[in-house]
N, C-alpha and C positions, 0 to 999 in steps of 0.2 A: 588853265586851272581846272581841277577835277571837281565834280559835284560831290556833296557829302556822301552820296550812296556809292560812288565809284572809288576804287582804290587800286593800288598796284599789286597788292598781295592779298589773296583770299584762300583760305583752306577749302579743299574740295567739298567737305561736308557742309560748310556754311554756304558755299555757292549753290549746291544742289537744293538746299533748303530755301535760299533766297529766290532761286529760279522756279520754285514750287513743284519740283519733282517729288518731294516728300513733305508730309504734313508737319513733321517735327525734325529738329536737327538730330535728335538721337536716332530716329528712324533712318536718316541719311547716313549717319555714322555706322549703324548696323549693316546697312546695305553695302557700304564700301568695304567694311571688314569681312562681310560674307561673300565677297567676290562678285557682287551684282553690278558693280561699276568698274569700268576699265578706262584708264587715261592713256590715250595714244596706243591702244591695243595691248596694254599691260595692266595687270592687277596693281592696285595702289593702296595706300593707307589714307585714313581720314585726314591726317595732318598735312598731306601733300598739297602744295600750292598749285592753283590753276592759273594759267596765263591765257591771254587772248590768242585765239587761233588753235588752242588745244582741241583734240577730238575726244569726246566722251561717249562711251557706250553704256547705256543705262537700262537695266532690265527690271521692270516692275510688273509683277504678276505675269500675264501672258504676253505683254508687250515688251519689245526691245527697241529702244530709240538710239539713234546715232546723231549726236549734235555737235556743232562747232561753237565754241565759246566766242561770243561777240563782244561782251562787256562784262566787267567784274563788279560785283556788289556784295556787301556784307549784310545789308538790310533786306528784309523781306518786304516787298512792295506789292501793290495790287497786281492781279493777274495780267492786266493789259500791259503793265510795265515789265513784268517778269518775262514775258515772251520775247522782249527785246534783248534779253541777256544772251540768247543763243539762236542758232539757225539750224533747223533739222535738215539732214541731208535728203535729197530726192529719193535715194535708194531706200532709206529708212521709212519715208512717208509711203512709198509704194508697197513695201513689204508689210507695213502695218495695215494698210487698206486691204490687201489680199487676205491677211490673217483674219481681219474683222469680217470680211465677206464669207470666208470659210466657216467661221463660228456661227454666223447667221444661218447659213445653209444647213449646218449640222443641227441646229436647234429646230429648224423647220422640218427636218426629216425625222425627228424623234417620234417613234411610234406612240400612239395614244395609249395610256395606261402604264407606261414605263416611267419609273421615277416616283416622285412624290405625288400623292393624290391631289386632285383639283379640289376646289372649295366645295363643289357640288358632290364629288365622291366622298369627301370627308364628312359632310352632313349625313349622307346615306349610311356611312359606317357608324357614326354616332347614334343615329336612330335605331339601327339594327342592334347595337350593343345595349342600349337602354331598354329595349323591348324584349330582350332575350330572357326566357324563363329560367329561374334558378334550378339547379340540379339537386 
């Protein structure tokens, strides 16, 4: 017998929401429609049903995760239970760790003074602008 949270048929957008890849179901639907989610290496629609053993490639922001569906659920459960719905592939884990490390290194190599001013620089700018004599 299945538990109330498990079922044999689940729409892909509901499953993505229940597995906590997206905060709302409408965001999951938009991601599927926008081609950010692939089911077994093919673009899909939000109403497509997910089955145990299916491979999903999910792109959110800069991260791309490849997961295998382990369990089906229509209900959004706590995060500790949501991670039991899928298993991320080792290649995906390694690829994301490398990308994270590259982003860290790029941030560390950013030259000082490039980009937004720091809090200290902003205060200096405000002091300069306030004390500027009128023309």
